[in-house]
C-alpha positions in Angstrom: 104.2 -8.9 -19.6 101.9 -7.1 -21.9 101.1 -10.3 -23.6 100.3 -12.0 -20.3 98.0 -9.2 -19.3 96.2 -9.3 -22.6 95.8 -13.0 -22.4 94.3 -12.8 -18.8 91.9 -10.2 -20.0 90.8 -12.4 -22.9 90.3 -15.4 -20.5 88.1 -13.3 -18.1 86.0 -11.9 -21.0 85.5 -15.4 -22.4 84.3 -16.7 -19.0 81.9 -13.8 -18.5 80.5 -14.4 -22.1 80.1 -18.1 -21.5 78.1 -17.5 -18.3 75.8 -15.0 -20.0 75.3 -17.4 -23.0 74.6 -20.3 -20.7 71.6 -18.5 -19.1 69.9 -18.3 -22.5 67.7 -15.6 -24.0 64.6 -14.4 -21.9 65.7 -16.3 -18.7 65.4 -14.2 -15.5 65.6 -14.9 -11.9 62.4 -15.4 -9.7 60.5 -12.1 -9.1 58.3 -11.4 -6.0 54.8 -9.8 -6.7 54.0 -6.8 -4.7 51.0 -7.0 -2.2 47.6 -6.0 -3.6 46.0 -3.1 -1.7 42.4 -4.0 -0.8 39.5 -2.8 1.3 38.1 -5.2 3.9 35.2 -5.5 6.4 34.6 -7.8 9.3 31.7 -10.2 9.2 29.2 -9.2 11.9 26.2 -10.7 13.8 22.9 -8.9 13.5 19.2 -9.5 13.2 18.1 -9.4 9.6 14.5 -8.6 8.6 13.3 -10.6 5.5 11.0 -8.5 3.3 8.8 -9.6 0.4 8.5 -6.8 -2.2 5.6 -6.1 -4.5 4.0 -3.3 -6.6 0.9 -1.8 -5.0 -1.8 0.7 -5.9 -3.1 3.2 -3.3 -6.9 3.2 -2.8 -9.1 5.4 -0.6 -10.7 3.6 2.3 -14.0 5.0 1.2 -15.1 6.8 -2.0 -18.6 8.3 -2.6 -19.9 10.2 -5.7 -22.4 12.7 -4.4 -25.5 12.8 -6.5 -28.9 14.5 -5.9 -31.8 12.2 -4.8 -34.4 14.5 -6.3 -34.4 16.7 -9.4 -34.5 20.5 -9.4 -32.6 23.7 -9.8 -29.3 23.9 -7.9 -29.7 27.2 -6.0 -26.6 27.1 -3.8 -23.2 25.3 -3.6 -21.7 25.5 -0.1 -18.3 23.8 -0.6 -14.9 24.5 -2.1 -12.9 22.1 -4.2 -10.3 20.2 -2.2 -12.0 21.0 1.1 -12.1 18.5 4.0 -15.7 17.9 5.1 -17.3 15.9 7.9 -20.3 13.5 7.6 -23.6 15.4 7.5 -22.0 18.7 6.5 -24.3 20.6 4.0 -22.8 20.7 0.5 -25.5 22.1 -1.7 -29.2 23.0 -1.9 -31.9 22.4 -4.5 -35.0 24.7 -4.9 -37.4 23.3 -2.3 -40.6 25.1 -3.2 -42.1 22.4 -5.4 -41.4 19.7 -2.7 -42.8 22.0 0.0 -46.0 22.4 -2.0 -46.3 18.7 -2.4 -46.0 18.2 1.4 -48.6 20.9 2.1 -51.0 19.2 -0.3 -50.8 15.8 1.4 -51.1 17.4 4.8 -54.3 19.1 3.7 -55.6 15.8 2.3 -54.9 14.1 5.6 -56.8 16.8 7.5 -59.8 16.3 5.1 -59.8 12.6 5.5 -59.4 13.0 9.3 -62.6 15.1 9.4 -64.5 12.6 7.3 -63.4 9.8 9.7 -64.7 11.8 12.7 -68.1 12.3 11.0 -68.4 8.6 9.9 -67.5 7.4 13.4 -70.4 9.5 14.8 -72.8 8.1 12.1 -71.7 4.5 12.9 -72.4 5.1 16.6 -75.9 6.4 15.8 -76.6 3.4 13.7 -75.5 1.1 16.4 -78.1 2.7 18.8 -80.8 2.6 16.2 -80.2 -1.1 15.4 -80.5 -1.8 19.2 -83.9 -0.1 19.2 -84.9 -1.7 15.9 -85.3 1.7 14.2 -82.9 0.8 11.3 -81.6 -2.2 9.6 -78.4 -4.1 10.6 -77.2 -3.6 7.0 -77.0 0.2 7.4 -75.1 -0.2 10.6 -72.6 -2.5 8.9 -72.2 0.0 6.0 -71.5 2.8 8.5 -68.8 0.7 10.2 -67.2 -0.2 6.8 -67.0 3.5 5.9 -65.1 4.2 9.2 -62.6 1.5 8.3 -62.2 3.0 4.8 -61.6 6.4 6.2 -58.9 5.0 8.5 -57.2 3.3 5.6 -57.2 6.6 3.7 -55.5 8.3 6.7 -52.8 5.6 6.7 -52.3 6.3 3.0 -52.0 10.0 3.7 -49.4 9.3 6.4 -47.3 7.4 3.9 -47.6 10.2 1.3 -46.6 12.7 4.0 -43.5 10.7 4.9 -42.6 10.5 1.2 -43.1 14.3 0.7 -41.1 15.1 3.8 -38.2 12.8 2.6 -38.2 14.4 -0.8 -38.1 17.8 0.8 -35.2 16.8 3.0 -33.3 15.7 -0.1 -33.2 19.2 -1.4 -30.5 19.8 1.2 -27.5 17.7 0.0 -25.2 16.6 2.8 -21.8 14.7 2.9 -22.5 11.0 3.4 -18.9 10.4 4.7 -16.0 12.4 6.1 -13.2 13.0 3.6 -11.7 15.3 1.0 -13.7 16.8 -1.8 -12.5 16.6 -5.4 -13.3 18.8 -8.4 -16.8 20.3 -8.6 -18.8 18.9 -11.5 -21.8 21.2 -11.5 -22.3 24.9 -10.8 -25.2 26.6 -9.0 -28.0 27.6 -11.4 -28.1 24.3 -13.3 -31.0 21.9 -13.2 -29.7 18.6 -11.8 -31.2 15.1 -12.1 -30.8 12.1 -9.8 -28.0 10.9 -12.2 -26.0 14.2 -12.0 -22.7 13.9 -10.1 -21.8 16.9 -8.0 -18.5 16.0 -6.5 -16.5 13.0 -5.3 -15.5 12.5 -1.7 -12.6 10.3 -0.8 -11.5 9.3 2.7 -7.7 9.6 2.9 -7.1 8.6 6.5 -6.6 5.7 6.6 -5.9 4.4 3.0 -5.5 1.0 1.6 -2.9 -0.4 -0.7 -3.6 -3.4 -3.0 -0.5 -5.3 -4.1 0.5 -8.7 -5.5 3.1 -11.3 -4.6 4.1 -14.6 -6.4 2.2 -17.6 -5.3 5.4 -19.3 -4.2 5.6 -16.8 -1.3 2.0 -17.7 -0.1 3.2 -20.1 2.6 5.6 -17.5 4.1 2.9 -14.9 4.1 0.3 -17.2 5.7 2.8 -18.2 8.4 3.5 -14.5 9.2 -0.2 -13.7 9.5 -0.7 -16.7 11.8 2.0 -15.4 14.1 0.3 -12.0 14.5 0.1 -8.6 12.9 2.3 -8.3 9.8 4.1 -5.0 9.4 4.1 -3.4 5.9 6.1 -0.5 4.5 5.2 1.8 1.6 8.0 3.3 -0.4 8.3 5.4 -3.6 9.2 3.7 -6.8 12.3 5.9 -7.4 14.5 3.4 -5.5 15.3 5.8 -2.6 13.8 3.4 -0.1 12.3 6.3 1.7 9.5 5.1 4.0 6.3 6.9 3.1 4.2 5.2 5.7 4.0 2.1 8.0 0.9 -0.1 8.1 -0.3 -3.6 8.7 -1.5 -6.4 6.4 -5.3 -6.7 6.5 -6.4 -9.2 3.9 -4.9 -12.2 2.1 -7.1 -13.0 -0.9 -8.8 -16.3 -1.0 -7.6 -17.4 -4.4 -4.5 -17.3 -6.7 -4.9 -15.6 -10.1 -4.3 -18.4 -12.5 -3.3 -16.1 -15.4 -0.4 -14.4 -13.5 0.4 -16.9 -10.8 0.1 -14.2 -8.1 -2.1 -13.5 -5.1 -3.5 -10.2 -4.1 -3.1 -8.7 -0.6 -4.5 -5.6 1.1 -2.7 -3.4 3.6 -3.9 -0.5 5.6 -1.9 2.7 6.3 -2.9 5.5 8.7 -1.5 8.1 6.2 -1.1 10.7 8.9 1.1 12.9 6.6 -1.0 12.4 3.5 1.9 11.0 1.5 -0.2 8.2 0.0 -2.6 9.4 -2.7 -5.4 7.2 -4.2 -4.3 5.9 -7.6 -0.6 6.2 -7.0 1.8 3.3 -7.4 4.1 2.4 -4.5 6.6 -0.3 -3.6 5.2 -2.4 -0.8 7.6 -4.3 1.5 6.0 -7.0 3.7 8.0 -8.1 6.7 7.7 -11.9 6.5 10.2 -12.9 9.2 13.4 -11.9 11.0 16.6 -13.9 11.0 18.1 -13.7 14.5 21.9 -13.5 15.0 22.8 -13.9 11.4 26.4 -13.5 10.0 26.3 -10.6 7.5 28.9 -9.2 5.2 28.7 -6.4 2.5 27.2 -7.9 -0.6 30.1 -6.6 -2.7 32.4 -9.1 -0.9 30.5 -12.1 -2.4 31.9 -13.2 -5.8 30.4 -15.7 -8.3 32.7 -18.4 -9.5 32.4 -21.6 -11.6 31.8 -23.6 -8.5 29.4 -21.1 -6.9 29.7 -18.2 -4.5 32.9 -17.4 -2.6 34.7 -14.6 -0.7 38.3 -13.7 -0.2 39.2 -13.7 3.5 42.3 -11.8 4.7 44.3 -14.2 6.8 48.0 -13.6 7.8 48.5 -11.0 5.0 47.3 -13.4 2.3 44.0 -13.8 0.4 42.2 -17.1 1.1 39.4 -18.0 -1.2 36.5 -19.6 0.7 33.2 -21.0 -0.6 30.1 -19.6 1.1 26.3 -20.1 1.1 24.2 -16.9 1.2 20.7 -16.2 2.3 18.5 -13.1 2.4 19.7 -9.6 1.9 19.1 -6.4 3.8 20.1 -3.3 1.8 23.8 -3.7 1.0 24.3 -6.5 3.4 23.9 -10.2 2.7 23.4 -13.1 5.2 26.1 -15.9 5.0 24.6 -19.1 6.2 27.7 -21.2 5.7 31.4 -20.6 5.3 32.0 -17.7 7.6 31.9 -16.8 11.2 31.6 -13.5 13.0 34.9 -11.5 12.9 36.3 -13.0 9.7 37.8 -10.1 7.6 36.5 -10.3 4.0 37.8 -8.3 1.1 35.3 -5.8 -0.3 37.5 -3.8 -2.7 40.2 -5.0 -5.1 38.9 -8.5 -5.5 39.5 -8.4 -9.2 43.3 -8.5 -8.8 43.3 -11.2 -6.2 43.9 -15.0 -6.4 44.0 -17.7 -3.7 47.2 -17.2 -1.7 48.1 -13.8 -3.1 49.7 -11.4 -0.7 47.5 -8.4 0.2 47.6 -5.2 2.2 44.4 -4.0 3.9 43.9 -0.3 3.5 42.6 1.7 6.4 39.1 3.2 5.7 39.2 6.7 4.3 38.3 9.5 6.7 35.4 11.8 5.8 36.5 15.1 4.4 35.7 18.2 6.4 
């Protein structure tokens, strides 16, 4: 019996060993891959604005360098640096005594010539009577009339000199030619200024203009937008925050393309109500060219680039389905899909690197914000 039991055990061991050997080294049964956890978002319909971006420079709508129109000693400065002034406001005064004396001199000269005219008119009248009675020659009467005309011409000359003297006297009071904000004072009171001396610069900050450039390829789109009506323009800082500094409208499209850069200049106007735009500053200008109505949009992170073009993974029935798409303009972190998707399709936005066509997936619920 012991021998029979030992023989049965050897037979069983041989059968088990043969089965193990028949499978061969490294051979295992089929394994099922676990589902890939992914984040997903549904494609939605929305109106997408299409912006054209360019680099712009802020310019004051008006800039004037205040200079004296007459020379003299600056006796008073009536403004503060950085002050807002209105047109016609007195800024400074030049010593007026020299110009007042010149005015008084020409006024006295006119009074002298006026008296001479009155006397010569009386003489001419007397000669006219004497010529009628044949008591004097006609030549003397003609000479008297010519003297009257000469006196009248002198008075007209005096009037012109009086106007010049009064104008020069008025220039001793320097006023603001425009409304705006003053810059840094260039000359202090007590200095002798000339007509080439700059006193201060006035800039008009409300509104302001922004000059920017766009590639010439975008010219037809801009021209079409202008033909349709007022074109909105946004001004944003260059730090990438997309904070809107001001909203304005496009005013001018230049009449020629710069052949050296292949760009065209444009000019936009901004009200600058909060004074966030400063002349000389660089800003990012966004021109609203058009709006795509009812477009299908998905997060831009969902669009992948493959050897055959762009594609997305769509979650269908718990599996990842690779689908080719055609994209259009972008709006922030959203991209327009013009072909390949419809509203409501659930596209994978996270975990795409571990997916393949047909791979099982598990869509994670969006994380709740922490308290």
